[in-house]
C-alpha positions in Angstrom: 0.2 0.3 -0.1 1.5 3.5 -1.0 1.9 5.8 1.7 2.3 9.1 -0.3 6.1 9.4 0.7 8.6 9.5 -1.8 12.2 8.5 -1.2 14.2 10.6 -3.3 17.6 9.2 -4.2 20.9 10.8 -2.9 22.9 12.6 -5.1 26.4 11.4 -5.5 28.4 14.6 -5.6 28.6 16.2 -2.2 30.8 14.1 -0.1 33.7 14.3 2.2 36.5 11.8 3.1 38.0 11.6 6.3 41.1 10.1 7.4 41.5 9.5 11.2 39.8 12.4 11.8 41.0 14.7 9.4 38.4 15.4 6.7 39.9 15.8 3.4 37.0 17.4 1.3 39.0 18.2 -1.9 38.4 14.9 -4.0 36.8 14.7 -7.7 35.4 10.8 -7.2 35.6 8.1 -4.6 35.2 4.6 -5.7 35.5 1.2 -4.6 32.3 0.7 -2.0 31.9 -2.8 -2.1 32.6 -6.0 -0.5 32.3 -9.7 -1.8 32.1 -12.8 -0.1 33.8 -16.1 -1.6 31.3 -19.1 -2.5 32.5 -22.4 -1.3 31.2 -25.7 -3.1 30.4 -28.6 -1.0 29.6 -31.9 -2.4 28.8 -34.9 -0.6 28.7 -38.7 -1.7 25.1 -39.7 -3.4 24.2 -35.8 -3.9 23.3 -34.6 -7.6 24.0 -31.2 -6.3 26.8 -29.5 -4.2 25.6 -27.0 -1.5 27.2 -23.4 -1.3 28.8 -22.1 1.9 29.9 -18.7 2.5 33.6 -18.4 2.5 36.2 -15.2 2.6 35.0 -11.8 2.8 36.9 -9.6 0.3 36.9 -5.8 0.3 37.6 -3.6 -3.2 40.5 -0.9 -2.2 39.3 2.3 -2.3 39.8 4.6 -4.9 40.2 8.3 -4.5 40.6 11.1 -7.3 41.3 14.9 -6.8 42.4 18.2 -8.7 46.3 18.2 -7.7 47.4 20.6 -5.1 50.4 21.5 -2.6 48.6 19.2 -0.3 51.2 16.5 0.4 49.8 14.4 3.2 48.4 11.3 1.1 51.5 11.6 -1.0 53.5 11.5 2.2 51.5 8.6 3.8 52.2 6.5 0.4 55.7 7.3 0.4 56.1 6.1 4.1 54.7 2.8 2.7 57.4 2.8 -0.1 60.0 3.4 2.2 58.7 0.2 4.3 56.8 2.2 7.3 53.3 1.1 6.5 51.0 3.3 8.9 47.6 2.1 8.8 44.5 4.4 9.4 41.2 4.4 9.8 38.6 6.5 8.0 35.2 7.4 6.7 33.5 8.3 3.6 30.7 10.7 4.2 27.7 11.3 1.6 26.2 14.5 2.4 22.5 15.6 1.1 22.2 19.2 -0.3 21.6 21.2 2.8 24.8 19.4 3.9 23.4 17.1 6.3 25.1 13.6 6.4 22.5 10.8 5.3 25.0 8.0 4.4 28.4 7.1 6.3 31.1 4.1 5.4 33.7 3.5 7.6 37.1 1.9 6.8 39.6 0.0 8.7 43.5 -0.5 9.0 43.8 1.0 5.7 47.1 2.1 3.5 47.9 3.8 0.6 48.9 0.8 -2.2 48.8 2.7 -5.3 49.8 6.5 -5.9 49.2 7.7 -9.8 50.4 11.4 -10.8 48.7 13.6 -13.2 49.0 13.0 -17.2 50.4 16.1 -18.1 50.4 17.4 -21.9 50.8 20.9 -23.2 48.2 21.0 -25.6 45.3 20.1 -23.0 43.4 22.6 -21.1 42.3 20.5 -18.8 42.9 20.0 -14.5 45.5 18.1 -13.7 44.6 15.1 -11.4 46.1 12.8 -9.0 44.3 9.3 -7.5 45.2 7.3 -4.6 44.3 3.6 -4.3 43.6 2.8 -0.5 43.4 -0.9 0.7 41.4 -1.6 3.8 40.5 -4.7 6.0 36.6 -3.7 6.5 34.4 -1.3 4.8 31.0 -1.2 6.7 28.1 1.4 5.7 26.8 2.8 9.0 24.5 4.9 8.2 
């Protein structure tokens, strides 16, 4: 039965990324909000079909893309991993509505930067230079 309430979907352009409580609001794109569970197939003797059981949980890497600035914090975090000093951080991705109110939140734990891509440079282009960072995490949970 219809209740007359229309649940409008949220726009995807208003979001924040926090790393250990530091808000980094300047990202152009954030992707990788998914998880999967491996399927273990188990067959018993005499059975014509196999049972499917849940296996290992896997979380995708979070991809962050932003216009290049003089902010070196993410690059330095990646550089510390390259130099063998892994610093794991917890963080959140916050989706806001048009009024700036929090409408969804994904928390990730034990994250570290696994990849850093610098901008593509071309003297004939008139585009923004973008950095991108790939962050591996142990868990990713939607909490709101």
